[in-house]
N, C-alpha and C positions, 0 to 999 in steps of 0.2 A: 391531542395525542390519541391514537387509536387504542382500543382495549388490548389488542395484541402487543403493542409497545409497552403498555402498563404492566402486563403480565411478564414480559421479557425482562424489563428493568427490575421488577420486584424479585424475580427469580435470580437475577444476577446478584443483587444485594444479599439475598438470603442464603444462596447456595454457592454460586461461582466464586464470589469474592472470598468467603471463608476458606473454600477449598484451595484456591490459589495461594492464599496467605499461609496455609498449612504445609505447602510443599517445601521440602528442604532446598536450600539455596546452593545446590551443587549439581553435578552431572546427573545424579539419580533423579533429582527434582525436575530437571529438563526433560529426561526421558518420560517421566510420569506425565508431565505437562503435554508432551507431544501426543501421547496415547489418548489422554483425556480430551484434548482439543480435536484430534482426528475423529474420535468416536462421536463427539457432540456435533461437529459439523456434518458428518455423514448422515446424521438423522435430521438435523434442523436446517441444513443448507444443501439439499440434493441438487445434482446436476439437472439442468433443464432438459426435459424429454426431447429426444431427437437429435441431441448434440453428439457430434463425433469427436473422439479424443485420439490423437496420434502422438505417441511418445517419440522424443528425439534424444539420442544418447550423447551427442557432442555438437553443440553445447547441451547440457542437460536441461530438459524442459518438455513442454507438450503444446501441440496445436489444439486449440479448442474452437470448434466450428459449430455454431448454432445453425439450424436449417435456414437456407436462403442467403447465406453470406457470400460475398464476392471477394476474391483473393487479390484484387488490385491495390488494396491498402491493408494495413495491419495495426492492431493494438499490441504493443509490447508491454506485458503486465509483470509487475514485481510485487509478489506477496509480502506481507508483513509478519509481525509477531516477534519483535525484539531480536531479530537475527538468529533466533534459536529454535523456534517451535514449529512453524507451519511449512507448507510446501505447495507446489502447483496443484497437487491432488486435493488437499484440504480446501482449496479455493475454487474448485470447479463450479460450485453453486453460483459464485459471484462472476467468474470469468465467462461461464456459459451464458449468463443473462446479459453481461456486458457485450458479448459477441452479438446476441440477438438485438440489443438496443442500438448498437452502432452499425449493424449489417456487415461487420468485418470479422475475419478470423482473429483470434487472440493467441499470441505466443506467450505462454507463461513460463518464466525462467525459474528453474530449480537450482538456485545458487547454493553454494556450500554453506552449512550452518555451523555456528558456534555451539558448544565450546571446542569441538574438534578442529574447527577452522576459524581462525581469528582474522581481524582486520589486516589487510584489505581483501581477503579472499572473496567475500560476497560481491564487493564492488568490482573486483577483477572479472568475476564470472559474468556480471551484468554487462560490462564493456565487451567481453568476448561474444556474448550472445547478440548484442547490438551490431557488432561488426559482422557477425554471421548473417544476420538479416540483410545487411547491405550486400553481402556476397550472394545471397539468394536472388538479388535483383531489385530489392526494394530501395527506392531513393529516400533520403531523410524526410522529404516532404510527403512521403506516403506512410510514415510511421508516426503513431501517436503513443506517447508514453503514458502509462497508468500504473498506479500502485497504491497500496494502503499501508498505514503505520510506518514501520521501518522501510517498507518498499517505497514509500513516499520519499524518505531520506535518500534511498538509493537512486531514485529517479532524479532528484535534485542534484545529487553528486554527479551522475552521468552527464546531466546537462551542463553543469559547471565545467566539467572536464572538456566537453565539446566546445564550449565557449572559449576556454583557454587555448584550444587547438586552432581556433579560427575557422573551422569548417562549418558546413551547413548543419542546421539543427532539426530535430523532429518538428513536425508541424504543430504539435500541441501537447499538453500534459494535463491529465485528469487525476487528481489525488484525493484519496478517501482517508480521512483522519490521519494526515501525515505527521510524522515526527520530524522535527528539525533540530531540537536541542536534546542531544543524547545524554546529557547530564540530568535532564528532567528538572532542573532548577526553575525553568520558566513555568512548567506545569505546576510544580509545587507552590510557586509564588502567586500565580494568576489564575490557574485553572480550578474548576470545581472539584469536589471530592468524587473520584471516579467510582462507578458502581462495580467495576471489575477488579481493579488493582490499584495499589498505592503508587505514588511517584517513586518512593524509595525502593520498593520491590521491582518496579519496572526498570529503574536504573541498574539494579544489581543483575537483572537478566541481561540487559544490553552489555554490561561489563564482561560477560563471557566472551563477547566479540571484541570489545575495545580495550580489554585489560592490557596494562603496560604501555599504552599509547597515550600521549599527551592529549587531553580533551580539547585543546585549542588547535590540534592538527587541522590544517585547512580542508582536509577531506572529511572531517568530522564536524567541525564548527564551520558550516558552509556560509559563504558570502557571495552576493551577486554584484559584480561591478556595475557602476552607474553607466547607463547608455549602451549596455550590451544587448545583442539581438535575442532577448529571451522569448521563448515561444509562448503563445497564449495559454493561460493556465486556469483551470477550474479547481477549486478546493471545496470539498464537501466535508463537514464535520458535525458530530452530534453535540448539541448544546449541553448535554449532561456529562460529557467526558472531559478529562483533564487536558487532552490534547487540543481542545478548542483554543488554548493559549498559543500553541504552536501554529495552528492554522491561521490565526490572526496575525502572528508574526510573519509567516510566509507571505500572506496577502500584502501586508505593509511593506515588506522588504522588496518584493517584486515590483510593486507600484512605485516605490521610492527610486528604484533603479531605472524606471521608465518603461517597465513592461506592463502587459495587460493581464490582470488577474481578477477573477470573479470568486468571491467567497460566499458560500451558502452554509449558514449555520441552521441545522435542523433542530428545532426546540425539543427538549426532553428525549433525544435519541442518544444511544450509547456508542461505544467505540466500534468503528467499521460496521455500523448497523446495516449497510448495504448487503452484507453477507447473508442476512436473514430475509432476503427478498421473497422466499417461498412463504414466509409468515407475515411480514410487515408491509402494509400498503405504503407506508412512508418510504421504505427501502425500494419498492418497485417504482415509485414516482421519482426518487432520487436517481436511480439507474437510467430511467427514461430520459431525464434531463442530461445526465452525463453522456448518454448515447447521442443526443442531439448536438451537444457541444463537440463531441468527437467528429461527427459528420460535418459540422460547420468548419472545423479547423483543418480537416484532412484534404 
């Protein structure tokens, strides 16, 4: 583990986790969390120099183009943070570097956030943005899905819905620290103690989105039918985070259904460590590998 990763993990344990634990578990806490996260990522995860950002109002999102990208293929990116906190803007550090690593533009979806917008608002926005990309002339085989944390759950949900519809699927999927069990029972039972947040607090954050919905709803408790044409999938996760349990579950589930899934567990790394590529050599290496995967599958 690099010294930068050691410092970042220690800082998370000493400062970030206590601050997150102290936030009130209500809308005020969500607003404070958004402000704190945006400020932190603006400093620690800057946009790659030379990147162009183009906002789109309908569907809400933005095009992120690193220098030298070609528009004949696209990465459709879904940010995470418990359906409540982040945005396309907060993730520019990650999406700009993913654009550079893949050589493709990234369309980052700004789906509606809880608690103002509950299930299935985010999933509906993601589907609308995907359909919009098709209307722009992209074929499914020219689209690679990518996402982190809750965005990984949204990417899996979109793919499951496309499988049910029987149409062509995106050419591949790259997931960073994806969530699959929104009750966080899997993480609490099998995952390590996370340096950022407890499973109980993470569950309560997500419940701003899933409140009053049966957790066994098929678009929350996702399943992959055996023998379905699942796209090649890459899962990267930090070995120090609780969602390593979710990543392992996704890997096992996709492979059990007959799909191709590669799992990369990065020792001693935290949740969505790729977002800190400006600081961490491990994050830069991980994004380079994700970029190669995207090139190979698109």
